[in-house]
C-alpha positions in Angstrom: 149.6 76.5 122.1 148.3 73.5 120.9 146.6 72.6 117.5 142.8 74.5 118.1 139.9 73.6 116.1 137.3 76.1 115.5 134.0 75.2 115.0 131.1 77.4 113.2 128.8 75.6 115.6 128.6 72.5 118.1 131.1 69.9 116.5 132.2 65.7 117.2 135.8 65.1 118.2 138.7 64.4 116.1 139.7 60.5 114.9 142.5 58.6 116.5 145.5 59.4 114.3 146.7 56.9 111.6 149.9 55.8 112.6 151.7 55.0 115.8 155.6 56.0 114.6 156.2 59.0 112.2 160.0 58.0 111.6 158.9 54.5 109.6 159.6 54.9 105.8 162.0 57.6 106.2 164.2 56.0 103.6 161.3 57.2 101.4 161.0 60.8 102.3 164.8 61.3 101.6 163.9 59.4 97.8 161.2 61.8 97.6 163.5 64.9 98.4 166.6 63.7 96.4 164.5 62.6 93.2 161.4 64.8 93.2 162.8 68.2 95.2 166.2 68.4 95.0 166.8 67.6 91.0 163.5 70.4 90.3 165.9 72.5 91.9 164.0 73.0 95.5 167.1 74.9 97.4 165.5 76.0 100.9 167.3 73.9 103.6 164.7 74.5 106.2 161.9 73.2 103.4 164.2 70.3 102.3 164.2 69.2 106.0 160.6 70.0 106.6 159.6 67.2 103.6 162.0 65.2 104.9 160.0 65.0 108.3 157.0 64.9 107.8 155.7 61.6 106.9 153.4 62.1 103.9 151.7 58.7 104.7 150.0 59.6 108.0 148.4 62.2 106.1 146.1 60.0 103.7 143.4 57.0 103.2 144.8 53.2 104.1 144.1 52.9 100.0 146.9 55.4 99.2 149.4 54.8 101.7 151.6 52.8 99.4 151.6 55.7 97.2 152.2 58.2 99.3 155.8 59.4 98.4 155.2 59.2 94.5 155.1 61.9 92.6 151.9 62.7 92.3 148.6 64.2 93.8 146.4 61.8 96.0 142.5 61.5 96.9 142.0 62.3 100.4 137.9 62.4 99.4 135.3 64.5 99.2 136.5 65.7 96.1 139.6 66.9 97.3 143.3 65.3 97.0 146.8 65.8 98.6 148.9 67.8 96.6 152.1 65.9 94.2 155.5 66.6 96.7 156.9 68.9 94.3 154.2 71.8 93.8 154.0 71.4 98.0 157.5 72.8 98.5 157.9 74.8 95.6 155.0 77.2 96.8 156.4 76.7 99.9 160.1 78.4 98.9 158.0 80.4 96.8 156.9 82.3 100.1 160.4 82.8 101.2 159.6 82.2 105.1 162.3 83.0 107.4 161.0 81.8 110.4 158.7 84.6 112.0 156.1 84.7 110.0 152.0 84.7 110.8 150.6 83.0 107.7 147.2 82.1 106.7 146.5 78.7 104.2 142.7 78.1 102.7 142.2 74.8 102.0 143.2 72.5 105.1 142.6 69.4 103.2 144.5 66.4 104.8 147.0 68.9 107.0 150.2 67.8 105.2 151.1 71.4 103.5 149.8 72.6 106.9 152.1 70.5 108.6 154.9 71.9 106.8 154.2 75.2 107.0 154.2 74.7 110.7 158.0 73.6 110.6 158.8 76.7 109.2 157.1 79.8 111.0 155.4 81.1 113.9 152.0 80.7 114.0 149.7 79.1 111.1 145.7 79.8 110.7 144.5 77.2 108.1 140.7 77.1 107.2 138.8 74.1 105.9 135.4 74.1 104.7 135.1 70.1 105.1 134.4 69.7 108.7 135.6 65.5 108.5 139.0 66.9 106.6 139.5 69.5 109.4 138.9 67.0 112.1 141.3 64.6 111.1 143.8 67.1 110.1 143.5 68.3 113.5 144.4 64.9 115.0 147.3 64.2 112.3 148.8 67.5 113.5 148.3 66.6 117.1 150.1 63.2 117.1 153.4 64.6 115.3 153.0 67.3 118.1 152.8 70.6 116.0 151.4 73.2 118.1 151.1 76.0 116.1 147.8 75.7 114.3 144.5 76.9 114.6 142.1 75.7 112.2 138.7 76.9 111.4 135.5 74.9 109.5 134.2 77.3 107.0 135.0 79.2 103.9 137.8 80.5 102.8 137.5 83.0 100.4 136.9 85.6 102.9 140.0 84.6 104.4 140.3 85.2 108.3 139.8 89.2 109.0 140.3 89.2 112.6 143.8 87.7 112.7 145.2 89.9 109.9 147.1 91.3 108.9 149.6 87.7 107.7 152.7 87.7 106.3 152.1 85.0 103.8 149.4 83.2 102.8 148.8 80.0 100.6 146.0 78.6 98.9 145.4 74.9 98.2 142.7 75.3 96.1 142.0 77.5 92.8 139.1 80.4 92.4 138.9 81.6 89.1 140.2 85.0 90.7 141.9 86.4 93.1 139.9 86.9 96.1 140.3 90.7 97.3 139.5 90.0 100.9 142.8 87.5 100.9 144.7 90.8 99.1 143.4 92.9 102.0 144.4 91.0 104.4 148.2 90.3 103.5 150.5 92.5 105.6 153.3 95.3 103.8 155.8 92.8 101.9 153.7 90.0 102.4 153.2 87.2 100.1 150.5 85.4 98.6 150.1 82.0 96.2 147.7 80.7 94.7 146.6 78.8 92.0 144.2 80.8 89.6 142.0 79.6 86.6 139.1 77.6 86.0 140.2 74.3 83.9 143.9 75.8 82.9 145.3 77.5 86.0 148.5 79.3 86.5 150.1 79.6 90.0 150.6 83.3 90.8 152.5 85.1 93.2 151.4 87.9 94.8 153.6 90.9 96.5 151.9 93.6 98.4 154.8 96.3 98.1 154.6 100.3 98.9 153.3 100.6 95.0 150.5 98.2 95.4 150.8 94.3 94.2 153.3 92.8 92.1 151.9 89.7 90.3 154.2 86.6 88.7 152.7 84.0 86.7 154.8 81.1 88.0 154.0 77.6 86.4 150.8 75.9 84.9 148.9 74.0 87.4 146.1 71.7 87.8 144.4 71.8 91.6 140.9 71.2 92.6 138.6 74.3 92.3 138.0 76.6 95.4 134.3 76.2 96.9 132.4 77.9 98.7 131.7 81.5 97.8 134.2 81.0 94.8 132.2 78.4 93.6 128.9 80.8 94.0 130.6 83.4 92.0 131.9 80.9 89.1 127.8 79.9 88.4 127.1 83.8 88.1 
């Protein structure tokens, strides 16, 4: 299966990939892993390997490529960002992925987090509300030879019920509460990680158990707000 882009209606083709060589700037990725991830306690070997392999500079605008491996989020247009490398690794590691999972991502954005997940699991379903970002992410993922991702253009608040349940769900933008549809779509034993809050946010890990849902606050974070239905509810 290749990367599939699902439109809510007729759509145009994606843009050309941003670079001809995914293996350039390897030394910068190696330094990123050593200085930003290993030094802060990221230990999952598959996560570290994926962060070494995936060229982050492919996923940022030309104006940000020089800063692609710096320890900070970067703007990608439309009021969205690509997350700080450490946060990408931290959230991915917290899901405790084993390689056989079906994962839902809310907020494809640039596609960088999507690419990391795709290296680690069986199948990724990812939802992006901004059509231009979804199409660019599709092009980049295809150029990297990633073939286990399906992208939907739409509002991620409701999840992807027709593909549920999911072994893991990762949300890359912040609602002010945990969306009930995402809890409903989590498989038994599954994990959901997401930032929750308005201005000050907590990164929360939820695990579905036989007794219900267990929640744990992991660390304070700053993500862009989840738009669509979540934005409407914030305004009420």
